N, C-alpha and C positions, 0 to 999 in steps of 0.2 A: 504494499499500499504506499503510495506517494506521501512523503512527509509534508504536511500543510503548514508547519510552523517553524520558525527560527528562533534561536536564543542568542541574545547579544548582551554584553555588559557585564558578564560574570568576572568576579575578581580572580586573577591568576596567582597561583602560589609561586614560590622560587623556581619550581621545575616547569612553570608555564602551564600547569593544570588548573581548570576552573574549579573554584570552591563552591560547595553546596549551598543552597538558599541564597545565592546571589544571582543578579542578572534579571532580565526581563524576556518573556515569551511573546512573540508577535506572530500573527498570522501572515503567511506569505502574501496573501492577496489584499491585506489591509493597506490603507493609504500611507501609513507611517512606514511599513516594511518596505513598500515600493519606493519611497523616497530614499530610504537608506540604500537599498539595493542599487538604485539608479546612480547614486553618488558614490558609493563605496568609500565614504569619508571615514575619518578617525572618530571613534565613539569614546565619549567621556562617561564617567560614572562616579556617583558618590555612594560608597557603600553604607553610609550612615542614614542618609535621607532616602536612599534607593531611587534617586533622580537619575536620569540619563540624558545626554545631549550630543549634539553633533552640529557642525557647520556644513551647510549644504548650499547647493546652487539650484535656483529655480528661475523660471522666466515670469517676468511681470506682465502687467497689462499692455506694455508696449513691446512685448516679446523680447525684452532685453534680460540678460542673465543677471541675476543679483544674488548675493550671499545672505542667507538668513540663518538664524539659530533654531534648531529643532529641539524642543524640550519634550521628553517623555516622562510623565508624572504617574507614580503609582496611586491606587485608590487610597482614600483616607489621608492623603498628604495634607499637612496644615497650610502649605504654601509659604512664600517669603514674607517676612514682617512688612508692615506698611512702610513705604519709602517713596522718595521723590527723585526725579532726574532733573536737576536745574537747567540743563542747557539742550536737552533733545527730547523729541517725541519717540514713542515706542508703538510699533504697529503690530498687533497680535492677530493672527489667523488661526482658528481652531482647526486642527487636522482631523482629530478623532475625539469622540466623546463630547464633553461640555464642561465649561469652566464658569465659576462665579467670580466676576471681577468686582472689586470694592474700590470705587473711586470717589474721593471726598466723602466718604462714609455713606455713599449710595451703592447698592448692589445691582449689578447687571449680569444676566446669564447670557453666555455666548456659547451658541451651539456649533456643531460641526459645519465648517464652511463659511462661518460668519467672521467678521473682522471687527476689532475694537481699536481706535487710536487713543492712546493715553498721551495727553499733552504734557509738555515740560512743565515742572512745577506742580503737577497734580499728584497728590498722595494716592497710592494705590497698592493693592495686593490682589492675589487670586488663589483659588484652590479648585481641585476637580469637583465637579457637581455630581458626579456619579460615583457611588460607593464601591462598586464591584468591577469597575472597568478601568484599564489603563488608558489614560487621556494624553493627548499630545497636541502641541501648537507649534506654530512657526512664528518667530519674532524678528523684527528688523528695527534697529535704532537709527534715527535720522536727525542728525548725522551720527555715524558710529561712535560709541563711546568705549570705555575701557572694560566693560563688564565681562566680556568673553575671557580676557586674560586673568582677571580676578577670580572668576569661577574656577578656572584651571587651577589656581593656586589654592583656593579653599578646598575644592574637591581632592586635589593632590594631597594636602595636608591630611585630609580624612583618610586617604588610602595609607598614608604613613603613620596613622594612628595618633595624630597630633590635634584631633578635635574632640569635643565632648559628644554626648548622646544626641544633641540637638545639631551636630555638625558645625559647631562654632569653635574657633581656635582655643585650645587649652590654656595658652599663655597670654596674659594680659598684653604684653609688648608685641606679640604677633597680631593680636586683634588691633592695636593702635596703628601698627605699620600698614595693614590692609586698609584701615580707615583713612589714614593720610592719603594713601594712593587713590582712594575713591572720593576724597571730600569735594572734588569739583565735578564728579560724575554721578554719584548716588549718595543720598543721605537718608537715614531712617527718620521716621516721624517722631520717635521718642528714644533718647531725650531730644529736646528742641534742637534743630540744625545748628543754631548759632553756639549752643553749648558743645555740640560734637566738634565743630570747627575749632573752637577754643581749646578743647582737649588735644586734638591733632596737632595744633600749633605748639602747646606746651610740651607735650610728651612725644611728638613725632620725631623730633631730633634725637631724643635719648633712645628711642626704639631703634633708629638708624645706626647710631653709635653702638648699639649692643649686637648689631648685625642682622636685625630683622628686616624683611622687605615686604612690600605689598604684592609684588609680582616676582616669581622665581623663575629663572631661566630653565631649571630643571622641569618644572611642570608646564612651561610653555612649549617644550619639545614634544612633538608627535611620538617620538621614540619612547618616552616615558609611559605613554597611554598604551602603546602597542604591546610593550612588555607587561604591563600590569592589569590590563583590562581586555577581556575577550572582544574581539572585533567582528565586523560583518562577515558572515560565512560566505564562501564562494559557491554560487549556485550554478550548476551545469544544466 
């Protein structure tokens, strides 16, 4: 019988073998799987939050090729804390399932194939609306920000056992270094942004002197992810 599913994103041990209870199973004929198989891009994974991502190329309404982030989110995920992007808009399109978007304390449900634009400066968060289904979305920042590189750092730290059960950095100074890197890109709603910027200005230099960074070359390298995370299988 033909295998109708693919598994991606499992954590690999030092021998390159996938660990049990990691990864996500996708049906081959799903929109998400088709996007991944068409691009055969590098898959990222966070073993703590069980989120998966990839940078893929798709055609826009003008038939131009553009790069977008593909996020694959498990059921019951709490989603990111409320945050703002001061200098760019984000365009989300739901690939599969549905998401509840919270924008300026108003909830909007976005279903498969629908798009929502989150304007710069608008507080927002999101989570899957379906409890038993893996949901996915495409996201594009306009203009592009630093979030892709910082996600690689945070998820890479999680793979190296340097985050807590919520996927946040274990060490205070590491969190400060990431916050300093993101201060002109992404700010959380709480504590108030001006307090965050003040903290990063005061403590950011100390974090740097201690050797902490907001973006690490190690995690920015595709080789790291290929060695640590199960990639898209070759389909013949």
